[in-house]
VMD Tcl script that draws the C-alpha trace (Angstrom):
set ca {
  {122.78 131.86 140.81}
  {122.67 133.04 137.02}
  {125.23 130.22 135.79}
  {123.39 127.44 137.57}
  {119.91 128.60 136.05}
  {121.74 128.93 132.55}
  {122.93 125.33 132.84}
  {119.94 123.79 134.10}
  {117.87 125.45 130.98}
  {120.40 123.91 128.63}
  {119.91 120.29 130.05}
  {116.41 120.84 129.94}
  {116.67 121.78 126.30}
  {119.29 118.75 125.82}
  {116.87 116.75 127.25}
  {113.67 117.75 125.04}
  {115.89 117.21 121.84}
  {116.68 114.00 122.86}
  {112.88 112.93 123.97}
  {111.78 114.63 120.70}
  {114.43 112.49 118.83}
  {112.98 109.49 120.70}
  {109.60 110.27 119.79}
  {110.26 109.60 116.18}
  {110.94 106.15 115.79}
  {107.56 105.59 118.44}
  {104.39 104.33 116.11}
  {102.14 107.64 115.66}
  {98.35 106.73 115.47}
  {97.57 110.20 114.60}
  {100.10 109.79 111.16}
  {98.51 106.57 110.52}
  {94.73 108.37 110.32}
  {96.93 110.57 107.86}
  {97.74 107.71 105.96}
  {93.96 106.32 106.03}
  {92.73 110.07 104.67}
  {95.06 110.27 101.96}
  {94.30 106.70 100.34}
  {90.55 107.43 100.49}
  {90.89 110.64 98.82}
  {91.86 109.16 95.52}
  {88.59 107.04 95.21}
  {88.09 103.63 95.68}
  {90.98 101.26 94.49}
  {89.19 98.63 92.48}
  {89.69 97.23 88.72}
  {86.90 99.76 87.17}
  {88.97 103.03 88.64}
  {92.33 102.44 87.15}
  {93.28 106.25 88.01}
  {92.23 105.56 91.75}
  {94.34 102.32 91.95}
  {97.54 103.74 90.01}
  {97.68 106.91 92.42}
  {96.94 104.63 95.52}
  {100.27 102.13 94.40}
  {101.92 105.67 93.20}
  {101.16 106.64 96.89}
  {102.39 103.46 98.70}
  {105.41 103.00 96.72}
  {106.49 106.69 96.92}
  {106.59 106.27 100.92}
  {107.91 103.03 101.33}
  {110.62 103.46 98.73}
  {112.71 105.83 100.07}
  {112.91 103.91 103.65}
  {112.83 99.97 102.65}
  {116.23 98.46 101.90}
  {114.52 96.74 98.98}
  {110.93 97.27 97.61}
  {109.33 95.10 94.56}
  {106.40 95.09 92.65}
  {104.81 92.25 91.16}
  {102.04 92.16 88.66}
  {99.61 89.63 87.95}
  {97.13 88.33 86.78}
  {94.29 86.03 87.97}
  {90.61 85.32 87.03}
  {90.40 87.70 84.18}
  {91.76 90.54 86.47}
  {94.93 92.27 86.62}
  {96.55 93.25 90.13}
  {99.56 94.24 92.04}
  {101.05 93.27 95.02}
  {103.84 95.01 96.88}
  {106.64 93.80 98.66}
  {108.80 95.75 100.71}
  {112.00 94.43 102.90}
  {113.65 95.72 105.97}
  {117.02 94.18 107.46}
  {118.14 95.44 110.45}
  {121.95 95.97 110.34}
  {122.20 92.93 113.34}
  {119.30 91.36 111.87}
  {119.05 87.66 113.46}
  {118.81 85.46 110.00}
  {116.71 82.68 112.35}
  {113.69 84.89 112.19}
  {111.90 86.72 109.50}
  {108.40 88.44 109.93}
  {106.00 89.33 107.41}
  {103.28 92.14 108.01}
  {100.54 92.30 105.32}
  {97.29 93.90 104.63}
  {95.02 94.44 101.50}
  {95.40 97.80 99.36}
  {92.10 97.71 97.49}
  {89.00 98.24 98.41}
  {85.30 96.58 97.87}
  {83.82 97.26 94.42}
  {80.08 96.97 95.42}
  {78.22 97.60 98.99}
  {76.38 94.39 99.12}
  {75.52 95.03 102.68}
  {73.65 98.16 101.82}
  {69.96 97.93 103.64}
  {68.83 99.92 100.33}
  {69.23 98.09 97.20}
  {70.01 101.05 95.27}
  {73.06 101.68 97.24}
  {74.50 98.04 96.47}
  {76.05 98.82 93.21}
  {77.85 101.77 94.78}
  {81.93 101.05 95.82}
  {82.86 100.98 99.19}
  {85.56 103.97 100.07}
  {87.13 101.40 102.37}
  {88.66 103.47 104.93}
  {88.72 100.38 107.60}
  {88.07 97.82 105.30}
  {91.79 98.09 103.29}
  {93.09 101.37 104.20}
  {93.68 100.42 108.21}
  {95.72 97.95 107.88}
  {98.08 99.67 104.99}
  {98.45 103.06 107.22}
  {99.53 100.98 109.99}
  {102.33 99.40 107.95}
  {103.20 102.72 106.30}
  {103.65 104.20 109.60}
  {105.74 101.06 110.98}
  {107.80 101.41 107.61}
  {108.71 105.05 109.04}
  {109.49 103.45 112.40}
  {111.62 100.65 111.08}
  {113.61 103.31 108.63}
  {114.71 105.58 112.09}
  {115.10 102.40 114.35}
  {116.45 99.43 112.40}
  {114.28 96.17 113.49}
  {116.52 93.61 115.09}
  {115.25 90.84 112.45}
  {113.93 91.24 108.64}
  {110.99 92.51 108.24}
  {108.37 92.15 105.36}
  {105.84 94.47 104.86}
  {103.42 93.11 101.64}
  {100.67 95.04 100.47}
  {98.39 92.69 98.39}
  {95.54 93.29 95.69}
  {92.61 91.89 95.20}
  {91.20 90.57 98.59}
  {87.90 92.23 98.84}
  {86.57 90.81 95.08}
  {85.03 87.53 97.52}
  {81.44 86.21 96.66}
  {81.08 88.40 93.44}
  {80.64 86.88 89.94}
  {81.62 83.59 92.19}
  {85.61 85.12 92.65}
  {87.18 83.87 95.92}
  {88.54 86.25 98.71}
  {92.36 86.51 98.85}
  {93.37 86.43 95.22}
  {96.51 88.74 95.61}
  {97.76 86.31 98.52}
  {97.22 83.30 97.07}
  {99.12 84.32 93.99}
  {101.81 85.96 96.26}
  {102.60 82.54 97.52}
  {102.37 80.68 94.41}
  {104.69 82.61 92.74}
  {107.17 83.02 95.22}
  {107.51 79.65 96.80}
  {110.81 80.44 98.01}
  {109.44 82.70 100.28}
  {108.77 81.29 103.35}
  {108.78 83.93 106.28}
  {108.96 82.25 110.31}
  {105.62 83.45 111.28}
  {103.43 87.01 109.83}
  {100.28 88.97 110.77}
  {97.63 90.51 108.36}
  {96.13 93.69 109.52}
  {92.57 93.70 108.11}
  {90.08 96.51 109.75}
  {92.28 97.77 112.57}
  {90.66 101.56 112.54}
  {87.46 101.39 114.32}
  {86.33 103.45 117.17}
  {85.38 100.75 118.99}
  {87.95 98.59 117.73}
  {87.32 94.58 118.63}
  {89.82 92.42 117.85}
  {89.32 88.71 118.77}
  {90.89 85.69 118.30}
  {90.54 84.98 114.42}
  {90.09 81.24 114.52}
  {92.43 80.00 111.86}
  {94.89 81.89 113.60}
  {93.98 80.53 116.39}
  {94.08 77.00 115.63}
  {97.06 77.05 112.92}
  {99.09 79.72 114.58}
  {98.63 79.50 118.37}
  {102.19 80.22 119.58}
  {102.30 83.57 117.33}
  {98.35 84.31 118.40}
  {98.77 84.01 121.98}
  {102.47 86.10 121.68}
  {100.26 88.51 120.33}
  {97.38 88.57 122.96}
  {100.27 88.39 125.30}
  {101.60 91.93 124.00}
  {98.36 93.34 124.05}
  {97.53 92.16 127.85}
  {100.76 93.73 129.26}
  {99.86 96.98 127.40}
  {96.75 96.87 128.11}
  {95.18 97.21 124.55}
  {91.83 96.97 125.08}
  {90.97 96.28 121.67}
  {92.35 93.10 121.71}
  {90.04 90.80 123.71}
  {90.93 87.42 124.87}
  {87.82 85.82 123.32}
  {87.33 83.75 120.02}
  {85.57 85.10 117.39}
  {85.38 83.29 114.48}
  {87.05 81.58 111.14}
  {87.28 84.37 108.71}
  {88.74 83.94 104.76}
  {91.59 86.42 104.10}
  {95.10 86.99 103.45}
  {96.58 84.45 106.00}
  {94.91 81.44 104.87}
  {97.08 80.75 101.64}
  {99.74 81.42 104.04}
  {98.50 78.83 106.49}
  {98.03 76.50 103.61}
  {101.51 76.85 102.92}
  {102.47 75.88 106.76}
  {103.48 79.66 107.35}
  {102.22 80.53 110.79}
  {100.13 83.75 110.03}
  {97.43 85.41 112.46}
  {94.65 87.92 111.18}
  {93.93 90.99 113.46}
  {90.56 91.42 111.88}
  {87.57 93.67 113.79}
  {84.72 91.09 114.61}
  {81.55 90.79 114.69}
  {82.21 92.90 111.83}
  {80.94 96.84 112.06}
  {77.82 97.89 110.64}
  {79.06 99.83 107.71}
  {81.10 96.56 106.45}
  {80.67 96.48 102.85}
  {78.77 99.39 102.77}
  {79.14 103.24 101.20}
  {79.58 104.48 104.97}
  {83.23 102.89 105.19}
  {84.65 106.46 105.82}
  {87.36 108.14 107.50}
  {84.98 109.57 110.37}
  {84.77 105.79 111.86}
  {88.41 105.59 112.59}
  {90.37 106.21 115.37}
  {94.06 107.02 116.05}
  {93.91 105.64 119.50}
  {92.72 102.35 117.73}
  {95.49 102.31 115.44}
  {97.90 103.35 117.81}
  {96.97 100.31 120.03}
  {97.70 97.67 117.04}
  {100.89 99.62 115.99}
  {102.31 99.37 119.55}
  {101.64 95.37 120.07}
  {103.22 94.98 116.20}
  {106.33 97.21 117.07}
  {106.67 95.22 120.45}
  {106.28 92.14 118.86}
  {109.25 92.92 116.39}
  {111.52 94.74 118.92}
  {110.86 92.64 122.16}
  {110.36 89.42 121.20}
  {112.87 87.89 119.02}
}
mol new
graphics top color blue
foreach p $ca { graphics top sphere $p radius 0.5 }
foreach p [lrange $ca 0 end-1] q [lrange $ca 1 end] { graphics top cylinder $p $q radius 0.2 }
display resetview
């Protein structure tokens, strides 16, 4: 009996070991939430706070560099502003050459809080927990997963700067994405997904209309994955047209879908875009859907 008992305990320990190893290769919404907290701790990622921007960029690079097959930092100047796009590539051992997926998010934040009810707060920067940090956080956690379990396709993670300068001094949105497309004319991924405002505790992701009309196949595939996973944040309804980092790619003929919370939460572009609004469960839903897009639908 003692020998049998010891044998059973050994099997349990081995099973737990394998289970722990397998869990490491699964997207973890709690880890993503910690990445949001880190970004916010640096302060507003805006041109007038170069130290916060530099610390954030170094944080992203520090997380990605040991994991990616290749990483490139691309500085640019546009509209009198200087920005940096960060581009990391993950090539799996048996990656299929006929499919390349881009995942993108903006790492900057809005320098004003123009949606504040109180006028004296409108010149304050947003901390950008949801609007900026959440998409970056999902991508950083995906990078960890890709490093442990190489994807069956080539995946690019692109972190765009200067997305959130739109309607400030007549500047457009998505400056960094526009510069990325313009400066990399050779880069033509098969498809892509932009992650923007994806951590809200009551996350609402309808089908953004530019995406639905110009990237219908990928839009339908994402929402079908979400349906299969019972990912309640993905609503099978139409949202609205949003000017975001996917639009420059759509204009270049690349099907890219925008996952973005809509209607925008009441703290959007205010000083109240803080970590307490974020949910590990919402991040988990988004991470699970994107993971399935990468690993299960190729």
